[in-house]
C-alpha positions in Angstrom: -43.2 35.7 -3.5 -43.5 38.5 -1.2 -43.1 42.0 -2.4 -42.3 43.3 1.0 -39.0 45.3 0.8 -36.4 43.8 3.4 -34.6 46.6 4.9 -32.7 47.7 8.3 -31.4 51.0 9.8 -27.7 51.9 10.1 -26.6 54.7 12.5 -23.0 55.8 12.5 -20.7 58.1 13.9 -17.5 58.3 11.9 -15.7 60.5 13.7 -16.0 59.7 17.1 -12.7 57.8 19.0 -9.9 59.4 17.0 -11.9 58.6 13.3 -12.2 54.9 14.5 -16.0 55.6 14.9 -19.1 53.3 15.6 -22.0 51.9 13.4 -25.2 50.2 14.5 -28.0 48.7 13.1 -31.6 48.0 13.9 -34.9 47.1 12.5 -36.0 50.4 13.4 -34.4 54.0 13.4 -34.9 54.2 17.1 -33.5 50.6 17.7 -30.4 51.5 15.5 -29.8 54.9 17.4 -30.1 53.1 20.7 -27.7 50.3 19.6 -25.2 53.3 18.7 -25.7 54.9 21.9 -25.1 51.9 24.3 -22.0 51.0 22.2 -20.9 54.8 22.8 -21.7 54.7 26.3 -19.9 51.4 27.0 -16.7 52.2 24.9 -16.2 56.1 25.8 -14.8 55.4 29.5 -12.3 53.0 28.2 -11.4 55.1 25.3 -11.2 58.4 27.1 -9.5 56.8 30.3 -12.4 58.3 32.6 -15.1 56.8 34.8 -18.0 58.1 32.5 -18.7 58.7 29.1 -17.7 62.2 27.9 -20.9 62.9 26.2 -24.1 62.7 28.2 -27.0 62.4 25.8 -27.6 61.2 22.2 -27.8 64.8 21.2 -24.7 65.9 22.2 -22.6 63.0 20.5 -24.4 64.0 17.4 -23.9 67.7 18.0 -20.3 67.2 18.5 -19.3 64.1 16.2 -22.4 63.8 14.0 -24.8 60.8 13.8 -25.8 59.8 10.7 -28.9 57.4 10.7 -30.4 56.0 7.2 -32.7 53.1 6.2 -30.9 50.9 3.6 -32.4 47.9 1.7 -31.0 44.3 1.5 -29.6 43.8 -2.0 -29.2 47.5 -3.2 -26.3 49.4 -3.9 -25.6 53.1 -2.5 -23.4 55.7 -3.8 -22.7 58.0 -1.1 -25.0 59.2 1.8 -27.6 61.0 -0.5 -28.7 57.8 -2.4 -30.7 56.2 0.5 -33.9 53.9 0.5 -37.0 56.1 1.4 -39.9 54.5 3.8 
């Protein structure tokens, strides 16, 4: 039996879009954050009624609304965001 821990990364921005928020997963931190950014870029113009996203960068989105990315292990429970799996 493999002792390798199965895990994934979750990137979330709960305060964007009037509190509806966004979440994305990935095999790596970068993949999860890229997926979140792609979803934001696609949804923002429609949500805001504009042609382009409000935020021009992932950093701006995080600075304005807060983006939290953490590694989670499959089969474990987490109480709050402080108890996250460590690499």
